[in-house]
C-alpha positions as CSV (number, residue, x, y, z in Angstrom):
1,M,0.0,0.0,0.0
2,L,1.2,3.5,-0.8
3,L,2.4,5.5,2.2
4,L,2.3,9.3,2.4
5,T,5.0,11.4,4.1
6,D,3.9,14.3,6.3
7,N,5.1,16.7,3.5
8,A,2.9,14.9,1.0
9,K,-0.1,15.0,3.3
10,H,0.3,18.7,3.8
11,A,0.6,19.3,0.0
12,I,-2.5,17.1,-0.7
13,E,-4.5,18.8,2.0
14,S,-3.6,22.3,0.5
15,I,-4.6,21.1,-3.0
16,L,-7.9,19.7,-1.8
17,A,-8.7,22.8,0.2
18,G,-9.3,24.5,-3.1
19,A,-11.5,21.7,-4.5
20,E,-15.2,22.1,-5.2
21,D,-16.1,19.7,-2.4
22,P,-13.0,19.4,-0.2
23,D,-14.7,17.0,2.2
24,S,-15.0,14.3,-0.5
25,A,-12.4,15.3,-3.1
26,G,-9.1,13.5,-3.5
27,L,-5.9,13.5,-5.6
28,R,-6.4,10.8,-8.2
29,I,-3.3,9.0,-9.5
30,S,-3.7,7.1,-12.8
31,S,-1.4,5.8,-15.5
32,S,-0.5,8.4,-18.1
33,E,-1.6,7.7,-21.7
34,Q,1.3,9.8,-23.0
35,A,4.2,7.9,-21.6
36,A,4.8,4.3,-20.4
37,N,5.3,4.0,-16.6
38,S,4.3,7.6,-16.1
39,L,1.6,8.7,-13.7
40,A,-1.0,11.5,-14.0
41,L,-2.3,13.5,-11.1
42,T,-5.8,15.1,-11.1
43,V,-8.1,16.5,-8.4
44,T,-11.4,14.7,-8.5
45,T,-14.6,14.8,-6.4
46,A,-14.8,11.1,-5.8
47,P,-12.9,7.9,-6.6
48,D,-13.7,6.0,-9.8
49,D,-15.0,2.4,-9.6
50,G,-12.1,0.1,-8.8
51,D,-9.9,2.8,-7.3
52,T,-7.9,2.0,-4.2
53,I,-8.5,4.8,-1.6
54,V,-5.6,6.0,0.7
55,D,-6.9,8.4,3.3
56,E,-4.5,9.6,5.9
57,S,-6.1,12.3,8.1
58,G,-8.0,13.9,5.3
59,A,-5.2,13.6,2.7
60,R,-7.1,11.4,0.2
61,V,-5.5,9.7,-2.7
62,F,-7.5,7.6,-5.2
63,L,-5.3,5.1,-7.0
64,A,-6.5,3.8,-10.4
65,P,-5.9,0.0,-10.7
66,V,-2.7,0.3,-12.8
67,A,-1.3,3.1,-10.5
68,A,-2.1,1.0,-7.4
69,Q,0.0,-1.8,-8.8
70,L,2.9,0.5,-9.7
71,L,2.8,2.3,-6.3
72,D,2.5,-0.8,-4.1
73,E,5.1,-0.6,-1.4
74,M,6.1,3.0,-2.4
75,V,6.2,6.3,-0.5
76,L,4.7,9.5,-1.9
77,D,6.7,12.6,-0.9
78,T,7.2,16.1,-2.1
79,E,10.2,18.1,-3.3
80,A,10.3,21.9,-3.3
81,Q,11.4,23.5,-6.6
82,E,13.5,26.7,-6.9
83,D,10.4,28.6,-8.1
84,G,8.5,27.6,-5.0
85,A,6.4,24.9,-6.7
86,V,6.0,21.5,-5.1
87,R,6.7,18.4,-7.1
88,F,5.5,14.9,-6.0
89,K,8.0,12.1,-6.1
90,V,7.8,8.4,-5.2
91,S,10.4,6.1,-3.7
92,R,10.5,2.5,-2.4
93,Q,9.4,2.0,1.2
94,P,12.3,1.3,3.6
């Protein structure tokens, strides 16, 4: 199962605070159609059928089936960019 770092939780909560319905919205991770082994992130109001739901204190992530397989035993973290933007990154669980 995908784990979220505290930094990732805070970033997700900040993103979801601006969603149309922040109480049910989540960050959906799915496989990208443009590149193999790439993931796409979108904010959505609810999970799709078949999504795996990761909910850690209100930081909700909906994993599409292929993404759930790719991210099994991984950690989602963030990395600050020079321009102040936040970039999500994944790594193996220790």
